[in-house]
C-alpha positions in Angstrom: -145.7 -27.5 68.6 -147.7 -25.8 65.9 -150.6 -26.2 67.6 -149.2 -23.6 70.5 -150.7 -20.7 70.7 -148.1 -17.6 69.1 -147.5 -16.5 72.5 -146.4 -20.1 73.6 -143.9 -20.9 70.4 -140.3 -20.3 70.8 -138.5 -18.0 67.9 -137.9 -19.6 64.4 -134.6 -18.5 63.5 -133.8 -18.6 60.0 -129.7 -17.3 59.3 -129.7 -15.8 55.5 -125.5 -14.6 54.0 -124.6 -13.9 50.6 -121.2 -15.4 49.3 -119.2 -13.8 46.2 -117.1 -16.4 44.3 -115.1 -14.9 40.8 -114.1 -11.8 42.2 -117.5 -11.0 43.6 -118.8 -11.4 39.5 -120.4 -14.6 40.6 -123.0 -14.1 43.9 -124.7 -17.5 46.1 -126.9 -16.8 49.3 -127.2 -19.6 51.8 -130.5 -20.3 54.4 -130.2 -22.2 57.3 -133.5 -23.0 58.7 -132.1 -24.0 62.6 -134.9 -25.7 63.6 -134.8 -27.9 61.0 -131.4 -27.9 60.4 -132.3 -27.0 57.2 -129.8 -25.7 54.4 -130.4 -24.2 50.8 -127.7 -22.8 48.1 -128.7 -20.6 45.9 -126.8 -19.1 42.8 -127.6 -15.8 41.7 -127.3 -14.1 38.3 -127.1 -11.0 37.5 -126.8 -9.2 40.6 -124.3 -6.0 40.8 -123.1 -6.5 44.2 -122.6 -8.1 47.6 -125.3 -6.0 49.3 -128.1 -6.7 46.5 -126.9 -10.5 47.0 -127.6 -9.7 51.2 -131.8 -8.4 50.2 -131.8 -11.7 47.9 -130.8 -14.0 51.1 -133.3 -11.9 53.1 -136.2 -12.2 49.4 -135.5 -15.9 50.2 -135.5 -16.2 53.6 -139.2 -14.7 53.3 -140.4 -16.5 50.5 -139.3 -19.5 52.3 -140.9 -18.8 55.4 -144.4 -17.9 53.3 -144.3 -21.2 50.9 -143.8 -23.6 53.8 -146.5 -21.3 55.5 -143.9 -20.9 59.1 -144.4 -19.0 62.1 -142.8 -17.3 64.5 -140.0 -16.7 62.7 -137.1 -14.6 62.5 -134.4 -13.7 60.4 -131.1 -13.3 61.0 -128.7 -11.3 58.7 -124.8 -9.9 59.1 -125.4 -7.2 56.0 -127.0 -4.0 58.4 -127.6 -2.5 54.7 -130.2 -5.2 53.4 -131.9 -5.6 56.6 -132.6 -2.0 56.6 -133.8 -1.4 52.8 -136.7 -0.1 52.5 -138.7 -3.2 50.7 -137.5 -5.7 53.0 -138.9 -3.4 56.1 -142.0 -3.2 53.5 -141.9 -7.3 53.7 -141.0 -7.7 57.5 -144.2 -5.3 58.3 -146.5 -6.8 55.7 -145.7 -10.2 56.7 -145.1 -10.2 60.6 -141.9 -11.4 60.1 -139.1 -9.9 62.3 -135.8 -9.1 60.5 -132.7 -8.1 62.4 -128.8 -7.8 62.1 -126.2 -9.9 63.9 -122.5 -9.5 64.1 -120.3 -11.7 61.5 -119.3 -13.7 63.7 -123.1 -15.1 65.1 -123.7 -15.6 61.1 -120.8 -18.7 60.7 -123.1 -21.0 59.5 -124.9 -19.8 57.0 -121.3 -17.7 56.1 -120.0 -21.3 55.3 -122.9 -22.6 53.4 -122.9 -20.0 51.0 -119.5 -20.9 50.0 -120.4 -24.3 49.0 -122.3 -26.4 45.9 -125.5 -25.3 45.4 -128.5 -26.8 46.6 -131.1 -25.0 44.8 -132.0 -25.3 40.7 -131.6 -22.1 37.9 -136.0 -23.1 38.2 -135.4 -22.1 41.7 -134.3 -18.4 41.2 -136.7 -17.6 38.5 -139.0 -17.9 40.5 -137.1 -15.9 43.6 -136.9 -13.2 40.5 -140.4 -13.3 40.0 -141.7 -13.0 43.6 -139.0 -9.7 44.1 -140.2 -8.2 41.0 -144.4 -8.7 42.3 -143.1 -7.1 46.1 -141.3 -4.5 44.3 -144.1 -3.6 42.3 -146.3 -4.0 45.6 -144.2 -2.4 47.7 -143.7 0.9 45.1 -147.1 1.4 44.9 -148.3 1.1 47.8 -145.7 3.9 48.6 -146.7 6.1 46.1 -150.5 5.4 46.8 -149.2 6.6 50.4 -147.7 10.0 49.0 -151.0 10.7 46.8 -152.8 10.1 50.3 -150.6 12.1 51.8 -150.3 14.7 49.1 -154.4 14.8 48.9 -154.9 15.1 52.5 -152.1 18.5 52.7 -154.4 19.8 50.1 -158.1 18.7 52.1 -156.1 20.7 55.4 -155.1 23.2 53.2 -158.6 23.8 51.7 -160.2 23.8 55.3 -158.0 26.2 56.8 -159.0 29.2 53.7 -162.6 27.9 54.4 -162.2 28.5 57.8 -161.0 31.8 57.6 -163.1 33.2 55.3 -165.9 31.9 57.7 -163.8 34.0 60.5 -163.5 37.0 58.2 -167.7 36.8 57.4 -167.7 36.2 61.2 -165.8 39.4 61.9 -168.0 41.3 59.4 -171.1 40.3 60.9 -170.3 40.8 63.7 -168.9 44.8 62.7 -172.3 45.1 61.0 -174.4 43.8 64.3 -172.2 46.0 67.0 -173.2 49.1 64.0 -176.5 48.5 63.9 -176.6 48.3 67.6 -174.6 51.6 67.5 -176.9 53.7 65.6 -180.2 52.1 67.8 -178.9 53.2 70.5 -178.0 56.5 69.1 -181.6 56.5 67.0 -183.3 56.2 70.5 -181.1 59.0 72.4 -182.3 61.0 69.5 -185.9 60.2 70.5 
């Protein structure tokens, strides 16, 4: 199936979810790759809330997709704020991966999996954190560069407008002087 062109391949669905345990002091994330019937569970360390955990679930899915060189993938998550986060949207665009919000009822398998014992090790969590830190730097550098470029473009536009105004003033002066010279020539001709 991987030999088919992109237009002929079906979408590969990756479901993700996060679950809080011990009064939401510890979070786990899950990934369910429907095509391979593969499941992965990772316990997170140092994550403060469920939205952050849900973002890490999406980040893990993106990492998984890139690591396994998957094509035509679409990540489905039941946390709308995680799906809409700037960094998630940046990665979706950067890696051409579809990411959508789905209702919780449509994410039952990933939800149940997130409550199971972790299948991934602490080293996988450390690799994921490293991946996210690299992406954060890239995402914010790109945003800073774009912001800086838009400031430069605005400054250049202002400078061009000032130059146009200066040129218009000069052209008006020249035109007025030309009219005065012509009027003087006409006056001189009438005097002769």
